[in-house]
C-alpha positions in Angstrom: 17.5 139.2 -117.0 17.5 139.3 -120.8 19.8 136.4 -120.9 17.0 134.3 -119.5 14.5 135.0 -122.2 15.5 132.3 -124.7 15.0 129.6 -122.0 11.3 130.4 -122.0 11.2 128.8 -125.4 11.3 125.4 -123.6 9.5 126.3 -120.4 7.4 123.7 -118.5 4.1 124.4 -120.4 5.7 125.3 -123.9 6.1 128.7 -125.2 5.0 131.6 -123.0 3.1 134.0 -125.2 3.7 137.1 -123.1 7.4 136.4 -122.8 7.5 135.7 -126.6 6.0 139.3 -127.2 8.6 140.7 -124.9 11.3 139.0 -126.9 10.0 140.3 -130.2 9.7 143.8 -128.7 13.3 143.7 -127.4 14.5 142.5 -130.8 13.1 145.5 -132.5 14.6 147.9 -129.9 17.9 146.2 -129.8 18.3 146.6 -126.1 19.0 143.2 -124.6 20.7 141.0 -127.2 24.4 141.3 -128.1 23.6 141.3 -131.8 22.7 143.2 -134.9 19.8 142.4 -137.3 20.2 145.4 -139.6 21.8 143.3 -142.3 21.6 139.7 -143.4 25.1 138.7 -142.6 25.9 136.4 -139.6 29.0 136.2 -137.5 29.5 132.7 -139.0 30.8 132.3 -142.6 27.2 131.3 -143.6 23.8 131.2 -142.2 22.9 128.2 -140.0 19.5 126.8 -141.2 16.6 128.0 -139.1 15.0 125.2 -137.3 11.2 125.3 -137.4 9.6 126.0 -134.0 7.7 123.0 -132.7 5.5 122.8 -129.6 7.6 121.2 -127.0 6.3 118.0 -125.7 4.9 118.0 -122.1 7.6 117.3 -119.6 5.8 114.1 -118.8 5.6 113.0 -122.4 8.0 110.2 -122.4 9.6 108.1 -124.2 12.5 108.4 -125.4 14.4 111.6 -124.3 16.5 113.6 -126.8 20.2 113.2 -126.3 21.6 115.8 -128.8 22.7 119.4 -128.4 20.2 121.2 -126.2 17.6 118.5 -127.0 17.4 119.8 -130.5 15.8 123.0 -129.4 18.5 125.4 -130.5 19.2 124.2 -134.0 22.6 123.1 -135.4 25.5 123.4 -132.9 27.9 126.2 -133.7 31.6 125.1 -134.1 33.5 124.7 -130.9 35.9 127.4 -131.7 33.2 130.1 -132.0 30.9 129.0 -129.2 30.7 131.5 -126.4 33.4 131.1 -123.7 34.5 133.6 -121.1 37.9 135.1 -121.5 40.2 132.6 -119.7 42.4 135.2 -118.2 39.5 137.1 -116.8 38.2 134.0 -115.0 41.5 132.8 -113.8 42.0 136.3 -112.1 39.1 135.3 -109.7 40.6 132.0 -108.6 42.7 133.8 -106.0 39.7 135.8 -104.7 37.8 134.8 -101.6 34.1 134.4 -102.3 32.0 136.4 -99.9 30.2 133.4 -98.3 28.2 134.5 -95.2 26.8 133.2 -92.0 30.3 132.4 -90.5 31.0 129.7 -93.1 27.5 128.1 -93.3 27.0 129.7 -96.7 30.0 127.9 -98.1 28.8 124.6 -96.5 25.4 124.9 -98.2 27.0 125.8 -101.5 29.3 122.8 -101.5 26.4 120.5 -100.4 23.8 121.8 -102.8 25.3 123.5 -105.8 28.9 122.4 -106.5 29.0 119.8 -109.2 31.6 117.3 -110.0 33.8 118.3 -112.9 34.8 116.0 -115.7 38.2 115.5 -114.0 36.5 114.2 -110.9 37.2 117.3 -108.8 34.4 119.2 -107.1 33.6 122.7 -108.4 34.9 125.8 -106.6 32.7 128.9 -106.5 34.5 130.4 -109.4 33.8 127.2 -111.4 30.2 127.3 -110.8 29.8 130.8 -111.8 31.8 130.2 -115.0 29.6 127.3 -115.8 26.4 129.2 -115.3 27.5 132.3 -117.1 28.9 130.4 -120.1 25.8 128.1 -120.2 23.4 131.1 -120.3 25.3 132.9 -123.0 25.7 129.8 -125.0 22.0 129.4 -125.2 21.6 133.1 -126.0 24.3 132.9 -128.8 22.6 129.9 -130.5 19.2 131.6 -130.2 20.5 134.8 -131.8 22.4 133.0 -134.6 20.1 130.0 -135.3 16.6 131.3 -134.4 16.8 135.1 -135.0 19.3 134.7 -137.9 21.2 137.8 -136.6 24.8 138.7 -136.0 26.4 137.8 -132.7 28.5 140.6 -131.3 31.2 138.8 -129.3 32.8 141.9 -127.8 29.4 143.1 -126.4 28.7 139.5 -125.2 32.0 139.3 -123.4 31.4 142.7 -121.7 28.0 141.7 -120.5 29.0 138.1 -119.5 31.9 139.6 -117.5 29.6 141.9 -115.7 27.3 139.1 -114.9 30.2 136.9 -113.7 31.5 139.6 -111.5 28.1 140.4 -110.0 27.5 136.6 -109.4 30.9 136.0 -108.0 30.4 138.9 -105.5 26.8 137.6 -104.7 25.3 140.9 -105.7 22.9 139.0 -107.8 22.2 135.1 -108.2 20.0 133.1 -110.6 17.5 130.6 -109.1 19.0 127.7 -107.1 18.2 125.3 -109.7 19.9 127.5 -112.2 23.1 127.3 -110.2 22.9 123.5 -110.2 21.7 122.8 -113.7 22.8 125.8 -116.1 25.7 124.7 -118.3 25.3 121.0 -117.1 24.7 118.0 -119.3 21.0 117.8 -118.3 20.6 121.1 -120.2 23.3 120.9 -122.9 22.7 117.3 -123.9 18.9 116.8 -123.2 17.6 120.4 -123.3 15.5 119.9 -120.1 15.4 123.5 -119.2 12.6 122.7 -116.7 15.5 121.8 -114.5 16.3 125.5 -114.2 13.1 126.3 -112.5 12.7 126.3 -108.7 9.0 125.9 -108.7 6.0 124.6 -110.8 2.4 123.9 -110.4 -0.1 121.3 -111.8 -3.9 121.3 -111.4 -6.2 118.3 -111.2 -9.2 120.4 -112.3 -9.4 118.4 -115.7 -8.3 115.1 -114.2 -11.0 113.0 -115.9 -9.6 114.2 -119.2 -6.2 112.7 -118.4 -6.2 110.8 -115.2 -2.4 110.2 -115.2 -0.8 113.4 -116.4 -0.8 115.5 -113.1 1.0 112.6 -111.2 3.7 111.9 -113.9 4.2 115.7 -114.4 4.8 116.0 -110.6 7.2 113.1 -110.4 9.1 114.1 -113.6 9.5 117.7 -112.5 10.5 116.6 -108.9 13.1 114.3 -110.2 14.5 117.4 -112.1 14.7 119.2 -108.8 11.6 121.4 -109.2 9.3 121.8 -106.3 5.7 121.2 -107.6 2.6 122.6 -106.1 -0.9 121.0 -106.8 -4.6 121.4 -106.0 -7.3 118.6 -105.3 -9.9 120.1 -107.6 -10.2 116.7 -109.4 -11.5 114.9 -106.3 -14.6 112.9 -107.2 -14.2 113.3 -111.0 -13.9 109.6 -111.8 -14.3 106.1 -110.2 -11.2 104.0 -109.8 -11.8 100.9 -111.6 -8.6 99.1 -110.4 -6.4 96.8 -112.4 -7.9 94.1 -114.7 -6.9 90.9 -113.1 -8.2 88.7 -115.9 -5.9 90.2 -118.5 -2.4 88.9 -119.0 0.0 90.9 -116.8 2.4 93.3 -118.5 6.2 93.2 -117.9 8.2 96.4 -118.0 12.0 96.5 -117.8 12.6 99.9 -116.2 15.4 101.8 -118.0 18.1 103.3 -116.0 17.1 106.9 -116.3 14.6 109.4 -114.9 12.2 109.0 -117.9 12.1 105.2 -117.2 11.1 105.8 -113.6 8.3 108.2 -114.7 7.2 105.7 -117.3 6.8 103.0 -114.8 4.6 105.2 -112.6 2.5 106.1 -115.6 2.0 102.4 -116.5 1.0 101.6 -112.9 -1.4 104.5 -112.6 -3.0 103.8 -116.0 -3.6 100.1 -114.9 -5.5 101.4 -111.8 -7.3 104.4 -113.4 -8.4 102.9 -116.6 -8.7 99.2 -115.6 -5.8 97.9 -117.7 -3.7 94.8 -117.0 -1.4 94.9 -114.0 2.3 95.5 -114.4 5.3 93.4 -113.2 8.4 95.6 -113.0 12.0 94.5 -113.7 14.5 96.7 -111.8 17.6 94.9 -113.0 18.8 97.7 -115.3 18.8 100.4 -112.6 22.3 101.1 -111.3 23.2 100.3 -107.8 23.1 102.9 -105.0 26.1 105.1 -104.8 27.2 105.4 -108.5 27.4 108.8 -110.1 24.6 110.3 -112.2 26.6 111.8 -115.0 23.9 113.7 -116.8 21.9 115.2 -113.9 24.6 115.1 -111.3 24.6 113.6 -107.9 24.6 110.0 -106.7 22.3 107.2 -107.6 19.9 106.0 -104.9 19.5 102.5 -106.5 16.1 101.0 -107.1 15.0 100.8 -103.5 13.0 104.2 -103.5 11.3 103.3 -106.8 10.3 99.9 -105.4 8.9 101.5 -102.3 7.0 104.0 -104.4 5.4 101.2 -106.5 4.5 99.3 -103.2 3.0 102.5 -101.8 0.8 103.1 -105.0 -0.5 99.5 -104.8 -1.2 99.9 -101.1 -3.1 103.2 -101.7 -5.1 102.1 -104.7 -6.0 98.6 -103.9 -8.4 99.3 -101.1 -10.3 102.0 -103.1 -11.4 99.9 -106.2 -14.8 101.0 -107.3 -14.7 104.2 -105.3 -14.4 107.8 -106.4 -11.0 109.3 -106.3 -10.9 111.5 -103.1 
């Protein structure tokens, strides 16, 4: 899974030190990357300036999200004509192959329900399209990491060979990435915003230090969940602070909720801060949220409309109002 290593650079909790050491060791041994660092020349006509590594913000640190190439994490975009793309004839040869869906057709039903995205032309992906998107997305990340971050030569022939091998194994279901990787890799939520957390199946957040930041575990949980990540948690923060409740003497704050995931998370942050830190209550304006049934172009899927968020706010009020002045349980 060497192709996954660069994604660790923007994992849920920032750079993974152990993985970073593995990357550096692998660079020296030249085992995983289709590249060469023996000279200074790059596969481009000139070097792309190296972008300084910065600690990635916490997933729940909104606002406002990046909307540039891979969220700005991979440096300057390479020209379109040199970005990694699978050989077209190779991919087209699989369009006449029948994917080995199992369980008497149930496997295909699950795939179409869960992982097939809408393409730019409005059509729904076939299995060959999904595999192509995932493989090209993974190798495009790897290519930019090699060229922009490692300042090394990208070996296109070697990359094509490895990508074709990966494509073939995926198409035949001899190996598959995580389910969230099938859904998000190569999609705008990664290529435009750089939210690589959407490639993770699972995450965990602890409430042990809840009194240090009373809101973060809950906004992290919501943000990750809205990216499709299943989040585990503990209750170690029980009893760590007293819930003061909202300050009813202070002027109420009005927040117009933006029509995006970050805006939904921000609304929950504001509401929880009001209760947990004794701040002014918040009036929410839901008018910008698109109606139910409209497409979500970046993340994929269909809009639920504002109803679930309204219900969430109501539930938070209903849960916290009766426990003013009590320890969080």
